[in-house]
All heavy atoms as an XYZ file, in Angstrom:
958
protein
N      -1.713     12.080     14.687
C      -0.508     12.828     14.549
C       0.701     11.944     14.419
O       1.535     12.147     13.584
C      -0.407     13.790     15.733
C       0.802     14.633     15.741
S       0.751     15.805     14.377
C       2.210     16.719     14.592
N       0.770     10.896     15.282
C       1.915      9.968     15.211
C       1.972      9.219     13.889
O       3.001      9.068     13.357
C       1.838      8.961     16.379
C       2.233      9.503     17.680
C       2.204      8.390     18.770
C       2.600      8.846     20.087
N       2.653      7.832     21.135
N       0.754      8.800     13.412
C       0.720      8.087     12.152
C       1.197      9.007     10.996
O       1.976      8.559     10.168
C      -0.733      7.611     11.828
C      -0.809      6.857     10.542
C      -2.210      6.559     10.142
C      -2.809      7.719      9.456
N      -2.793      7.944      8.087
N       0.794     10.253     10.980
C       1.201     11.182      9.923
C       2.706     11.349      9.967
O       3.377     11.342      8.922
C       0.515     12.493     10.071
O      -0.887     12.347      9.886
N       3.287     11.511     11.190
C       4.716     11.698     11.290
C       5.457     10.441     10.800
O       6.422     10.523     10.129
C       5.080     12.015     12.734
C       6.549     12.337     13.020
C       7.024     13.493     12.142
C       6.797     12.647     14.494
N       4.936      9.236     11.164
C       5.531      8.010     10.791
C       5.471      7.893      9.258
O       6.510      7.542      8.656
C       4.813      6.819     11.454
C       5.188      5.497     10.872
C       6.371      4.919     11.214
C       4.309      4.816      9.985
C       6.704      3.631     10.615
C       4.653      3.610      9.484
C       5.894      3.043      9.777
N       4.351      8.141      8.697
C       4.209      8.025      7.229
C       5.154      8.941      6.460
O       5.827      8.586      5.528
C       2.735      8.230      6.794
C       2.589      8.343      5.323
C       1.850      7.094      7.371
N       5.121     10.193      6.920
C       6.015     11.213      6.293
C       7.481     10.822      6.404
O       8.268     10.861      5.412
C       5.788     12.613      6.879
C       4.402     13.104      6.493
C       6.875     13.594      6.395
C       3.921     14.333      7.210
N       7.900     10.332      7.588
C       9.292      9.884      7.788
C       9.606      8.709      6.918
O      10.689      8.601      6.321
C       9.489      9.522      9.237
O       9.309     10.636     10.046
N       8.659      7.713      6.877
C       8.896      6.521      6.014
C       9.056      6.873      4.562
O       9.936      6.398      3.909
C       7.736      5.506      6.196
N       8.145      7.725      3.993
C       8.224      8.138      2.630
C       9.495      8.900      2.360
O      10.178      8.629      1.362
C       6.981      8.934      2.267
C       7.133      9.554      0.873
C       5.746      8.096      2.286
N       9.880      9.816      3.238
C      11.049     10.631      3.026
C      12.311      9.710      3.053
O      13.198      9.826      2.176
C      11.211     11.678      4.154
N      12.393      8.744      4.026
C      13.523      7.807      4.062
C      13.613      6.943      2.791
O      14.702      6.739      2.259
C      13.419      6.955      5.288
N      12.442      6.504      2.348
C      12.400      5.651      1.189
C      12.882      6.407     -0.058
O      13.673      5.916     -0.827
C      10.945      5.157      0.952
C      10.769      4.323     -0.228
S       9.045      3.715     -0.344
C       8.130      5.233     -0.307
N      12.469      7.670     -0.214
C      12.865      8.461     -1.355
C      14.325      8.823     -1.283
O      15.085      8.819     -2.276
C      12.036      9.720     -1.468
C      10.563      9.493     -1.839
C       9.811     10.829     -1.769
C      10.388      8.896     -3.178
N      14.857      9.045     -0.060
C      16.261      9.356      0.135
C      17.121      8.210     -0.272
O      18.127      8.327     -1.044
C      16.550      9.801      1.569
C      18.011      9.997      1.827
C      18.631     11.167      1.360
C      18.738      9.073      2.543
C      19.969     11.377      1.599
C      20.097      9.243      2.788
C      20.685     10.469      2.313
N      16.775      7.004      0.227
C      17.562      5.771     -0.089
C      17.517      5.512     -1.581
O      18.526      5.203     -2.206
C      17.007      4.604      0.668
C      17.603      3.261      0.172
C      17.254      4.745      2.141
N      16.316      5.705     -2.199
C      16.212      5.419     -3.638
C      17.059      6.411     -4.399
O      17.690      6.062     -5.427
C      14.742      5.489     -4.050
N      17.050      7.679     -4.032
C      17.815      8.683     -4.796
C      19.320      8.462     -4.628
O      20.069      8.748     -5.547
C      17.425     10.070     -4.356
O      17.861     10.325     -3.025
N      19.734      7.971     -3.506
C      21.146      7.736     -3.273
C      21.660      6.484     -3.980
O      22.865      6.352     -4.310
C      21.460      7.632     -1.782
S      21.270      9.180     -0.905
N      20.780      5.526     -4.173
C      21.196      4.241     -4.749
C      21.376      4.322     -6.261
O      21.983      3.403     -6.816
C      20.239      3.154     -4.326
O      18.959      3.382     -5.030
N      20.753      5.244     -6.886
C      20.834      5.384     -8.322
C      19.876      4.425     -9.045
O      19.862      4.414    -10.263
N      19.127      3.629     -8.314
C      18.172      2.714     -8.941
C      16.888      3.474     -9.214
O      16.591      4.450     -8.612
C      17.902      1.526     -8.050
C      19.131      0.665     -7.858
O      19.975      0.608     -8.699
N      19.210     -0.022     -6.752
N      16.113      2.909    -10.166
C      14.782      3.473    -10.406
C      13.847      3.252     -9.232
O      13.931      2.266     -8.518
C      14.147      2.841    -11.610
C      14.743      3.284    -12.955
C      14.033      2.752    -14.108
O      12.774      2.637    -14.054
O      14.684      2.413    -15.121
N      12.961      4.233     -9.016
C      12.020      4.158     -7.891
C      10.749      3.438     -8.441
O      10.229      3.810     -9.498
C      11.642      5.496     -7.352
C      10.560      5.432     -6.294
C      12.901      6.182     -6.760
N      10.290      2.381     -7.804
C       9.094      1.749     -8.183
C       7.913      2.710     -7.956
O       7.709      3.202     -6.865
C       8.947      0.508     -7.332
C       7.750     -0.370     -7.719
O       6.774      0.121     -8.302
N       7.821     -1.640     -7.418
N       7.091      2.984     -9.029
C       5.956      3.892     -8.800
C       4.931      3.439     -7.825
O       4.101      4.238     -7.385
C       5.378      4.002    -10.231
C       5.873      2.829    -10.963
C       7.152      2.389    -10.331
N       4.973      2.164     -7.447
C       4.022      1.648     -6.428
C       4.370      2.093     -5.050
O       3.469      2.218     -4.196
C       4.007      0.115     -6.543
C       3.049     -0.635     -5.643
C       1.642     -0.366     -6.052
C       3.317     -2.120     -5.715
N       5.622      2.360     -4.780
C       6.117      2.693     -3.407
C       5.404      3.999     -2.940
O       5.262      4.931     -3.631
C       7.584      2.836     -3.329
C       8.372      1.615     -3.638
C       7.919      0.317     -3.611
C       9.765      1.579     -3.890
N       8.943     -0.534     -3.922
C      10.103      0.209     -4.074
C      10.772      2.500     -4.000
C      11.339     -0.272     -4.351
C      12.036      2.080     -4.298
C      12.355      0.701     -4.507
N       5.027      4.014     -1.676
C       4.455      5.189     -1.069
C       3.084      4.945     -0.528
O       2.599      3.803     -0.410
N       2.415      6.045     -0.202
C       1.114      5.967      0.417
C       0.043      6.333     -0.580
O       0.140      7.347     -1.264
C       1.032      6.892      1.646
C      -0.230      6.876      2.460
C      -0.428      5.530      3.130
C      -0.275      8.019      3.473
N      -1.021      5.513     -0.676
C      -2.145      5.691     -1.592
C      -3.391      5.833     -0.780
O      -3.620      5.083      0.182
C      -2.220      4.480     -2.553
C      -1.016      4.372     -3.446
C       0.098      3.684     -3.160
C      -0.832      5.006     -4.692
N       1.011      3.807     -4.209
C       0.460      4.597     -5.134
C      -1.577      5.829     -5.484
C       0.984      4.980     -6.365
C      -1.072      6.230     -6.731
C       0.190      5.839     -7.139
N      -4.278      6.714     -1.161
C      -5.516      7.057     -0.407
C      -6.740      6.863     -1.284
O      -6.758      7.216     -2.423
C      -5.469      8.490      0.106
O      -4.320      8.691      0.913
C      -6.661      8.770      0.923
N      -7.768      6.270     -0.648
C      -9.078      6.162     -1.284
C     -10.078      6.878     -0.350
O     -10.179      6.529      0.824
C      -9.485      4.702     -1.466
C     -10.888      4.592     -2.098
C     -11.480      3.276     -1.835
O     -11.242      2.630     -0.853
N     -12.309      2.802     -2.727
N     -10.796      7.816     -0.898
C     -11.778      8.562     -0.117
C     -13.177      8.231     -0.706
O     -13.646      9.011     -1.595
C     -11.504     10.016     -0.125
C     -10.221     10.396      0.571
C      -9.973     11.864      0.564
C      -8.610     12.128      1.254
N      -8.235     13.533      1.138
N     -13.800      7.169     -0.269
C     -15.102      6.832     -0.859
C     -16.182      7.798     -0.448
O     -16.024      8.520      0.518
C     -15.346      5.432     -0.296
C     -14.587      5.380      0.976
C     -13.382      6.298      0.770
N     -17.268      7.852     -1.228
C     -18.397      8.702     -0.896
C     -18.998      8.236      0.400
O     -19.361      9.062      1.262
C     -19.391      8.659     -2.046
C     -18.817      9.272     -3.305
C     -20.713      9.442     -1.642
C     -19.628      9.089     -4.579
N     -19.156      6.975      0.588
C     -19.717      6.389      1.860
C     -18.634      5.518      2.469
O     -17.894      4.826      1.779
C     -20.936      5.576      1.594
C     -22.039      6.349      0.927
C     -22.312      6.212     -0.419
C     -22.780      7.242      1.622
C     -23.317      6.975     -1.030
C     -23.805      8.034      1.079
C     -24.066      7.825     -0.295
N     -18.583      5.503      3.783
C     -17.636      4.624      4.469
C     -16.285      5.335      4.789
O     -16.093      6.483      4.395
N     -15.414      4.645      5.574
C     -14.190      5.260      6.031
C     -13.191      5.354      4.914
O     -13.166      4.566      3.957
C     -13.762      4.322      7.110
C     -14.359      2.965      6.725
C     -15.669      3.267      6.039
N     -12.262      6.323      5.062
C     -11.112      6.438      4.218
C     -10.166      5.254      4.376
O      -9.970      4.804      5.465
C     -10.363      7.753      4.546
C      -9.084      7.991      3.807
C      -8.409      9.284      4.199
C      -7.935      9.210      5.591
N      -7.110     10.336      5.997
N      -9.647      4.736      3.264
C      -8.701      3.626      3.261
C      -7.389      4.090      2.650
O      -7.397      4.805      1.665
C      -9.293      2.446      2.489
O     -10.515      2.082      3.042
C      -8.318      1.269      2.522
N      -6.275      3.701      3.306
C      -4.963      4.088      2.778
C      -4.109      2.826      2.699
O      -4.146      1.967      3.547
C      -4.290      5.099      3.667
C      -5.002      6.427      3.770
C      -4.507      7.283      4.932
O      -4.620      6.901      6.054
O      -3.919      8.297      4.593
N      -3.295      2.721      1.606
C      -2.387      1.609      1.428
C      -0.955      2.132      1.427
O      -0.692      3.119      0.714
C      -2.651      0.905      0.088
C      -4.097      0.385     -0.174
C      -4.172     -0.187     -1.591
C      -4.447     -0.630      0.859
N      -0.077      1.544      2.139
C       1.343      1.886      2.141
C       2.172      0.737      1.543
O       2.035     -0.389      2.054
C       1.796      2.193      3.597
C       3.227      2.606      3.676
S       3.482      4.265      2.997
C       5.122      4.581      3.416
N       2.935      1.029      0.520
C       3.841      0.028     -0.025
C       5.225      0.511      0.165
O       5.640      1.557     -0.385
C       3.556     -0.121     -1.558
C       2.210     -0.713     -1.865
C       1.115      0.113     -2.240
C       1.990     -2.092     -1.779
C      -0.077     -0.450     -2.501
C       0.782     -2.646     -2.077
C      -0.297     -1.811     -2.440
N       6.039     -0.238      0.934
C       7.393      0.126      1.206
C       8.407     -0.599      0.282
O       8.081     -1.652     -0.302
C       7.771     -0.257      2.700
C       6.901      0.538      3.686
O       6.732      1.693      3.511
N       6.432     -0.145      4.662
N       9.569     -0.055      0.161
C      10.585     -0.615     -0.724
C      11.158     -1.955     -0.270
O      11.804     -2.670     -1.042
C      11.714      0.358     -1.012
C      12.471      0.755      0.244
O      11.971      0.512      1.325
O      13.602      1.333      0.154
N      10.834     -2.353      0.949
C      11.264     -3.657      1.433
C      10.197     -4.727      1.319
O      10.221     -5.737      1.946
C      11.805     -3.606      2.874
C      10.749     -3.155      3.803
O       9.604     -2.868      3.449
O      11.043     -3.131      5.081
N       9.200     -4.471      0.475
C       8.081     -5.392      0.231
C       7.198     -5.627      1.427
O       6.586     -6.719      1.557
C       8.536     -6.672     -0.379
C       9.149     -6.453     -1.772
O      10.262     -6.014     -1.897
N       8.367     -6.710     -2.820
N       7.142     -4.645      2.294
C       6.144     -4.675      3.442
C       5.152     -3.530      3.227
O       5.395     -2.659      2.317
C       6.866     -4.577      4.754
O       7.473     -3.256      4.847
C       7.858     -5.679      5.025
N       4.195     -3.445      4.058
C       3.259     -2.313      3.927
C       2.197     -2.357      5.013
O       2.270     -3.210      5.943
N       1.245     -1.483      4.884
C       0.175     -1.369      5.872
C      -1.092     -1.014      5.154
O      -1.106     -0.408      4.078
C       0.452     -0.210      6.850
C       1.745     -0.423      7.624
C       2.923      0.135      7.209
C       1.783     -1.168      8.820
C       4.142     -0.005      7.857
C       2.952     -1.319      9.514
C       4.099     -0.785      9.038
N      -2.247     -1.364      5.790
C      -3.548     -0.868      5.348
C      -4.092     -0.125      6.533
O      -4.273     -0.639      7.619
C      -4.499     -2.082      5.004
C      -5.877     -1.580      4.632
C      -3.869     -2.925      3.848
N      -4.408      1.144      6.276
C      -5.071      2.007      7.273
C      -6.504      2.159      6.892
O      -6.839      2.448      5.772
C      -4.412      3.408      7.297
C      -2.973      3.408      7.589
C      -2.035      3.434      6.513
C      -2.475      3.429      8.900
C      -0.643      3.455      6.754
C      -1.086      3.462      9.108
C      -0.184      3.464      8.073
N      -7.413      2.005      7.884
C      -8.854      2.249      7.694
C      -9.229      3.246      8.759
O      -9.021      3.011      9.935
C      -9.635      0.944      7.791
C     -11.146      1.274      7.664
C      -9.247     -0.056      6.751
N      -9.742      4.396      8.323
C     -10.128      5.489      9.248
C      -8.944      5.835     10.156
O      -9.128      5.993     11.353
C     -11.398      5.058     10.072
N      -7.794      5.986      9.540
C      -6.549      6.403     10.230
C      -6.055      5.440     11.299
O      -5.304      5.828     12.201
C      -6.716      7.815     10.828
C      -6.899      8.807      9.736
O      -6.289      8.695      8.679
O      -7.623      9.786      9.921
N      -6.475      4.169     11.229
C      -6.039      3.130     12.162
C      -5.450      1.991     11.390
O      -5.985      1.593     10.374
C      -7.215      2.593     13.007
O      -7.848      3.647     13.702
C      -6.816      1.538     14.017
N      -4.294      1.472     11.821
C      -3.702      0.354     11.134
C      -4.561     -0.877     11.270
O      -4.847     -1.356     12.360
C      -2.243      0.027     11.687
C      -1.706     -1.198     11.005
C      -1.346      1.213     11.497
N      -5.110     -1.337     10.113
C      -5.977     -2.489     10.061
C      -5.219     -3.774      9.853
O      -5.453     -4.782     10.426
C      -7.036     -2.277      8.981
C      -8.162     -3.292      8.990
C      -9.151     -3.070     10.093
O      -9.427     -1.962     10.443
N      -9.661     -4.149     10.655
N      -4.243     -3.673      8.871
C      -3.478     -4.857      8.509
C      -2.028     -4.436      8.229
O      -1.758     -3.336      7.821
C      -3.983     -5.511      7.212
C      -5.437     -5.965      7.272
C      -6.397     -5.222      6.572
C      -5.828     -7.065      8.002
C      -7.728     -5.649      6.648
C      -7.142     -7.480      8.145
C      -8.108     -6.745      7.415
O      -9.415     -7.141      7.465
N      -1.137     -5.399      8.417
C       0.220     -5.269      7.920
C       0.241     -6.188      6.688
O      -0.509     -7.114      6.586
C       1.251     -5.797      8.952
C       1.294     -4.927     10.211
C       2.270     -5.486     11.245
O       3.180     -6.248     10.870
O       2.119     -5.136     12.409
N       1.130     -5.824      5.753
C       1.154     -6.643      4.514
C       2.595     -6.990      4.113
O       3.546     -6.309      4.537
C       0.536     -5.855      3.340
O       1.326     -4.695      3.058
C      -0.905     -5.468      3.598
N       2.679     -8.018      3.300
C       3.878     -8.303      2.537
C       3.419     -8.400      1.086
O       2.278     -8.805      0.866
C       4.601     -9.587      2.951
O       3.704    -10.711      2.840
C       5.118     -9.508      4.384
N       4.268     -8.014      0.152
C       3.848     -8.020     -1.285
C       5.009     -8.316     -2.188
O       6.150     -8.182     -1.869
C       3.215     -6.688     -1.602
C       4.067     -5.508     -1.458
C       4.322     -4.776     -0.316
C       4.976     -4.905     -2.444
N       5.193     -3.755     -0.548
C       5.602     -3.796     -1.837
C       5.204     -5.166     -3.796
C       6.531     -3.011     -2.501
C       6.051     -4.370     -4.483
C       6.732     -3.281     -3.815
N       4.620     -8.873     -3.365
C       5.538     -9.117     -4.449
C       4.875     -8.614     -5.703
O       3.610     -8.553     -5.796
C       5.915    -10.615     -4.596
O       4.675    -11.309     -4.832
C       6.618    -11.102     -3.389
N       5.684     -8.277     -6.665
C       5.173     -7.715     -7.905
C       5.954     -8.228     -9.071
O       7.169     -8.137     -9.125
C       5.227     -6.202     -7.881
C       4.611     -5.535     -9.110
C       4.775     -4.002     -9.031
O       5.718     -3.505     -8.481
O       3.886     -3.361     -9.610
N       5.266     -8.866    -10.045
C       5.860     -9.177    -11.334
C       4.829     -8.734    -12.332
O       4.562     -7.542    -12.435
C       6.245    -10.664    -11.451
C       5.146    -11.608    -10.907
O       3.975    -11.407    -11.136
O       5.485    -12.539    -10.173
N       4.105     -9.646    -12.993
C       3.046     -9.218    -13.882
C       1.777     -8.849    -13.054
O       0.905     -8.133    -13.553
C       2.696    -10.260    -14.948
O       2.314    -11.462    -14.304
N       1.707     -9.386    -11.861
C       0.607     -9.124    -10.939
C       1.203     -8.650     -9.597
O       2.338     -8.947     -9.263
C      -0.230    -10.362    -10.715
C      -0.968    -10.942    -11.861
C      -1.642    -12.277    -11.414
C      -2.051    -10.007    -12.404
N       0.382     -7.956     -8.829
C       0.720     -7.574     -7.432
C       0.067     -8.591     -6.546
O      -1.139     -8.802     -6.605
C       0.188     -6.164     -7.169
C       0.296     -5.690     -5.708
C       1.735     -5.519     -5.308
C      -0.440     -4.407     -5.527
N       0.881     -9.261     -5.732
C       0.347    -10.298     -4.836
C       0.598     -9.810     -3.416
O       1.724     -9.512     -3.027
C       1.067    -11.592     -5.030
C       0.764    -12.198     -6.417
C       1.567    -13.466     -6.696
N       1.223    -14.076     -7.931
C       1.670    -13.686     -9.104
N       2.552    -12.703     -9.207
N       1.287    -14.294    -10.230
N      -0.495     -9.716     -2.638
C      -0.428     -9.102     -1.289
C      -0.943    -10.128     -0.284
O      -2.048    -10.665     -0.476
C      -1.281     -7.817     -1.204
C      -1.136     -7.195      0.168
C      -0.832     -6.833     -2.307
N      -0.174    -10.353      0.784
C      -0.616    -11.146      1.955
C      -0.983    -10.163      3.072
O      -0.183     -9.203      3.356
C       0.434    -12.089      2.392
O       0.742    -13.020      1.382
N      -2.103    -10.367      3.743
C      -2.577     -9.515      4.819
C      -2.385    -10.180      6.162
O      -2.779    -11.350      6.282
C      -4.022     -9.167      4.585
C      -4.229     -8.363      3.323
C      -4.439     -9.030      2.123
C      -4.270     -7.004      3.349
C      -4.654     -8.260      0.931
C      -4.457     -6.267      2.187
C      -4.698     -6.885      0.968
N      -1.899     -9.450      7.101
C      -1.697     -9.973      8.497
C      -2.469     -9.094      9.464
O      -2.484     -7.869      9.268
C      -0.262     -9.981      8.863
C       0.587    -10.841      7.960
C       1.182    -10.305      6.819
C       0.850    -12.143      8.282
C       1.967    -11.102      5.959
C       1.657    -12.954      7.438
C       2.223    -12.419      6.306
N      -3.021     -9.666     10.490
C      -3.628     -8.890     11.544
C      -2.550     -7.951     12.172
O      -1.435     -8.367     12.314
C      -4.249     -9.783     12.668
C      -5.372    -10.664     12.225
C      -6.637     -9.842     11.947
O      -6.754     -8.696     12.376
O      -7.524    -10.369     11.200
N      -2.995     -6.719     12.477
C      -2.061     -5.737     13.059
C      -2.014     -5.942     14.571
O      -2.373     -5.061     15.296
C      -2.467     -4.366     12.685
N      -1.632     -7.143     14.949
C      -1.511     -7.480     16.370
C      -0.324     -8.411     16.583
O       0.283     -8.830     15.616
C      -2.828     -8.113     16.858
O      -3.027     -9.282     16.084
N      -0.080     -8.735     17.767
C       0.978     -9.653     18.128
C       0.343    -10.849     18.792
O      -0.453    -10.700     19.648
C       1.974     -8.965     19.052
O       3.107     -9.754     19.225
N       0.669    -12.075     18.441
C       1.596    -12.435     17.358
C       0.941    -12.203     16.005
O      -0.245    -12.121     15.853
C       1.779    -13.933     17.571
C       0.502    -14.410     18.279
C       0.051    -13.245     19.073
N       1.742    -12.069     15.022
C       1.336    -11.700     13.653
C       0.579    -12.887     13.054
O       1.140    -14.006     12.945
C       2.602    -11.381     12.860
C       2.303    -10.713     11.544
C       3.536    -10.190     10.986
N       3.394    -10.045      9.540
C       4.314     -9.615      8.750
N       5.498     -9.321      9.202
N       4.104     -9.490      7.465
N      -0.661    -12.680     12.708
C      -1.527    -13.754     12.215
C      -1.972    -13.421     10.790
O      -2.485    -12.359     10.475
C      -2.798    -13.854     13.082
O      -2.421    -13.993     14.427
C      -3.668    -15.027     12.716
N      -1.807    -14.405      9.888
C      -2.212    -14.279      8.498
C      -3.709    -14.208      8.455
O      -4.375    -15.027      9.077
C      -1.694    -15.465      7.701
C      -1.728    -15.410      6.212
C      -0.920    -14.228      5.668
C      -1.216    -16.692      5.595
N      -4.287    -13.261      7.678
C      -5.745    -13.088      7.637
C      -6.363    -14.248      6.895
O      -7.381    -14.785      7.274
C      -6.107    -11.759      7.005
C      -7.578    -11.658      6.762
C      -5.629    -10.637      7.865
N      -5.794    -14.714      5.789
C      -6.234    -15.892      5.064
C      -5.064    -16.714      4.629
O      -3.912    -16.221      4.671
C      -7.089    -15.459      3.843
O      -6.299    -14.827      2.897
N      -5.342    -17.917      4.171
C      -4.243    -18.825      3.789
C      -3.649    -18.460      2.454
O      -2.658    -18.959      2.031
C      -4.739    -20.295      3.737
C      -5.050    -20.798      5.149
O      -4.499    -20.271      6.106
O      -5.844    -21.739      5.242
N      -4.363    -17.583      1.728
C      -3.937    -17.219      0.328
C      -3.684    -15.689      0.305
O      -4.153    -14.931      1.099
C      -5.071    -17.547     -0.614
C      -4.563    -17.734     -2.015
O      -3.344    -17.635     -2.234
O      -5.449    -17.864     -2.931
N      -2.903    -15.313     -0.686
C      -2.708    -13.890     -0.967
C      -3.780    -13.461     -1.970
O      -4.420    -14.239     -2.613
C      -1.280    -13.660     -1.460
C      -0.893    -14.463     -2.660
C      -1.295    -14.118     -3.934
C      -0.167    -15.679     -2.458
C      -0.969    -14.909     -5.024
C       0.145    -16.424     -3.528
C      -0.230    -16.080     -4.820
N      -3.901    -12.110     -2.080
C      -4.755    -11.532     -3.111
C      -3.921    -11.079     -4.248
O      -2.825    -10.522     -4.054
C      -5.610    -10.397     -2.534
C      -6.671    -10.830     -1.630
C      -7.653     -9.732     -1.340
C      -8.788    -10.236     -0.439
N      -9.840     -9.253     -0.296
N      -4.361    -11.318     -5.440
C      -3.643    -10.924     -6.650
C      -4.387     -9.749     -7.328
O      -5.620     -9.781     -7.418
C      -3.549    -12.017     -7.639
O      -2.712    -13.045     -7.127
N      -3.657     -8.712     -7.733
C      -4.247     -7.575     -8.390
C      -3.481     -7.258     -9.705
O      -2.258     -7.448     -9.801
C      -4.093     -6.312     -7.502
C      -4.764     -6.477     -6.152
C      -4.010     -6.906     -5.061
C      -6.101     -6.124     -5.973
C      -4.631     -7.016     -3.804
C      -6.725     -6.230     -4.734
C      -5.940     -6.689     -3.627
O      -6.496     -6.819     -2.428
N      -4.278     -6.740    -10.695
C      -3.640     -6.058    -11.823
C      -3.557     -4.585    -11.415
O      -4.504     -4.026    -10.956
C      -4.541     -6.225    -13.054
C      -4.523     -7.664    -13.625
C      -5.351     -7.733    -14.899
N      -5.522     -9.098    -15.209
C      -6.513     -9.912    -14.812
N      -7.418     -9.429    -13.973
N      -6.554    -11.174    -15.200
N      -2.375     -4.026    -11.686
C      -2.126     -2.653    -11.222
C      -1.893     -1.785    -12.439
O      -1.147     -2.125    -13.355
C      -0.833     -2.595    -10.339
C      -0.570     -1.134     -9.942
C      -0.934     -3.501     -9.150
N      -2.601     -0.611    -12.391
C      -2.364      0.415    -13.420
C      -2.111      1.714    -12.679
O      -2.896      2.143    -11.834
C      -3.697      0.590    -14.309
O      -4.046     -0.634    -14.831
C      -3.423      1.613    -15.384
N      -0.885      2.290    -12.944
C      -0.536      3.537    -12.334
C      -0.442      4.588    -13.424
O       0.333      4.388    -14.393
C       0.739      3.421    -11.514
C       0.587      2.430    -10.387
C       1.214      4.778    -10.978
C       1.808      2.117     -9.522
N      -1.174      5.648    -13.296
C      -1.112      6.773    -14.237
C      -0.866      8.014    -13.456
O      -1.761      8.617    -12.842
C      -2.442      6.895    -14.967
C      -2.421      7.981    -16.040
O      -1.345      8.478    -16.386
O      -3.507      8.317    -16.559
N       0.442      8.407    -13.349
C       0.855      9.585    -12.590
C       0.495      9.375    -11.116
O       1.106      8.475    -10.532
N      -0.348     10.132    -10.552
C      -0.709     10.032     -9.138
C      -2.005      9.250     -8.892
O      -2.619      9.393     -7.826
C      -0.814     11.455     -8.505
C       0.550     12.090     -8.361
O       1.562     11.340     -8.283
O       0.646     13.320     -8.268
N      -2.393      8.480     -9.901
C      -3.616      7.675     -9.730
C      -3.291      6.197     -9.907
O      -2.479      5.860    -10.835
C      -4.678      8.090    -10.728
C      -5.158      9.479    -10.501
O      -5.585      9.824     -9.431
N      -4.989     10.341    -11.476
N      -3.860      5.310     -9.084
C      -3.592      3.914     -9.167
C      -4.941      3.163     -9.157
O      -5.834      3.508     -8.417
C      -2.789      3.395     -7.930
C      -2.587      1.907     -7.923
S      -1.518      1.341     -6.567
C      -2.495      1.672     -5.152
N      -5.023      2.176    -10.042
C      -6.230      1.317    -10.116
C      -5.759     -0.078     -9.774
O      -4.813     -0.577    -10.368
C      -6.804      1.393    -11.515
C      -8.046      0.548    -11.667
C      -8.693      0.738    -13.026
C      -7.940     -0.018    -14.068
N      -8.631     -0.112    -15.382
N      -6.458     -0.674     -8.792
C      -6.207     -2.102     -8.456
C      -7.392     -2.926     -8.894
O      -8.534     -2.608     -8.482
C      -5.976     -2.309     -6.935
C      -4.752     -1.650     -6.305
C      -4.716     -1.961     -4.827
C      -3.519     -2.150     -6.978
N      -7.194     -3.929     -9.725
C      -8.238     -4.818    -10.101
C      -7.952     -6.158     -9.542
O      -6.936     -6.799     -9.883
C      -8.367     -4.908    -11.640
C      -9.402     -5.863    -12.107
C      -9.440     -6.075    -13.614
O      -8.632     -5.408    -14.312
O     -10.198     -6.922    -14.071
N      -8.802     -6.617     -8.624
C      -8.604     -7.958     -8.001
C      -8.825     -9.039     -9.082
O      -9.906     -9.082     -9.736
C      -9.543     -8.126     -6.846
C      -9.175     -9.327     -5.995
C      -9.986     -9.456     -4.736
O     -10.635     -8.522     -4.306
O      -9.978    -10.566     -4.113
N      -7.870     -9.915     -9.275
C      -7.946    -10.921    -10.332
C      -9.080    -11.842    -10.107
O      -9.839    -12.174    -11.052
C      -6.576    -11.702    -10.434
C      -6.664    -12.824    -11.369
C      -5.434    -10.741    -10.787
N      -9.287    -12.334     -8.908
C     -10.331    -13.316     -8.622
C     -11.730    -12.852     -8.797
O     -12.586    -13.515     -9.384
C     -10.109    -13.854     -7.183
C     -10.802    -15.132     -6.863
C     -10.429    -15.627     -5.502
C     -10.831    -17.004     -5.283
N     -10.337    -17.564     -4.016
N     -12.026    -11.575     -8.361
C     -13.368    -11.079     -8.333
C     -13.633    -10.010     -9.467
O     -14.765     -9.713     -9.816
C     -13.735    -10.398     -7.024
O     -12.861     -9.261     -6.848
C     -13.535    -11.398     -5.836
N     -12.524     -9.417     -9.980
C     -12.714     -8.351    -10.973
C     -13.040     -7.010    -10.357
O     -13.239     -6.021    -11.024
N     -13.129     -6.939     -8.993
C     -13.429     -5.702     -8.319
C     -12.323     -4.699     -8.552
O     -11.123     -4.978     -8.378
C     -13.631     -5.914     -6.845
C     -13.921     -4.662     -6.057
C     -14.050     -4.947     -4.580
C     -14.260     -3.642     -3.821
N     -14.290     -3.825     -2.355
N     -12.673     -3.436     -8.947
C     -11.701     -2.372     -9.183
C     -11.840     -1.346     -8.096
O     -12.915     -0.902     -7.755
C     -11.961     -1.767    -10.574
C     -11.055     -0.579    -10.817
C     -11.789     -2.814    -11.660
N     -10.684     -0.923     -7.555
C     -10.620      0.093     -6.585
C      -9.558      1.151     -7.023
O      -8.476      0.747     -7.427
C     -10.219     -0.438     -5.185
O     -11.005     -1.604     -4.903
C     -10.405      0.599     -4.114
N      -9.928      2.431     -6.892
C      -9.001      3.449     -7.340
C      -8.471      4.201     -6.145
O      -9.170      4.473     -5.180
C      -9.692      4.390     -8.349
C     -10.039      3.684     -9.594
C     -10.474      4.644    -10.724
O     -10.384      5.827    -10.607
N     -10.916      4.051    -11.827
N      -7.161      4.589     -6.253
C      -6.451      5.325     -5.165
C      -5.739      6.509     -5.781
O      -5.467      6.511     -6.941
C      -5.465      4.371     -4.489
C      -6.052      3.287     -3.705
C      -6.420      2.074     -4.373
C      -6.411      3.394     -2.359
C      -6.940      1.017     -3.640
C      -6.962      2.368     -1.657
C      -7.276      1.187     -2.293
O      -7.895      0.122     -1.635
N      -5.440      7.477     -4.932
C      -4.643      8.624     -5.339
C      -3.391      8.634     -4.440
O      -3.486      8.313     -3.281
C      -5.416      9.935     -5.112
O      -6.535      9.937     -5.947
N      -2.286      9.089     -5.048
C      -1.031      9.165     -4.211
C      -1.240     10.216     -3.190
O      -1.780     11.289     -3.430
C       0.149      9.562     -5.138
C       1.466      9.479     -4.391
C       2.618      9.717     -5.346
N       2.741      8.734     -6.385
C       3.291      7.525     -6.225
N       3.688      7.156     -5.032
N       3.388      6.712     -7.250
N      -0.778      9.910     -1.983
C      -0.906     10.830     -0.845
C       0.058     11.972     -1.035
O       1.235     11.780     -1.217
C      -0.613     10.139      0.475
C      -0.738     11.018      1.685
C      -1.931     11.346      2.214
C       0.488     11.576      2.217
C      -1.996     12.196      3.344
C       0.383     12.392      3.302
C      -0.824     12.729      3.875
O      -0.913     13.507      4.941
N      -0.463     13.174     -1.065
C       0.345     14.378     -1.159
C      -0.062     15.307     -0.024
O      -1.265     15.632      0.101
C       0.163     15.107     -2.483
C       1.016     16.335     -2.596
C       0.506     14.146     -3.617
N       0.876     15.727      0.806
C       0.561     16.631      1.920
C       0.651     18.068      1.529
O       1.479     18.469      0.757
C       1.398     16.355      3.111
C       0.899     17.095      4.307
C       1.498     16.626      5.630
O       2.153     15.562      5.639
O       1.270     17.249      6.612
């Protein structure tokens, strides 16, 4: 319940700030959900301040920082204190967003994962 309230508040605040600033909203911003046939649900949150979260089975698994130019580059940190980088390198993805669907293709491995925009 707390996570849902946090996510809804974060998305609402992000959309409010974006609408007031007159700048375009990055289609990547917000919460994305993957519901695989087997295994736990995974959610990715991309915030407008280039931070984010990875939720696995409704639990924060990682905190992230990200940058985007021709590729999306994401660094993953343990969701604990002190903040510990998961690996010495970031992961790079090719991103395709089509409406409420997002495809991430990991550059190094070619693995493709699809997500849907979270809509309550």
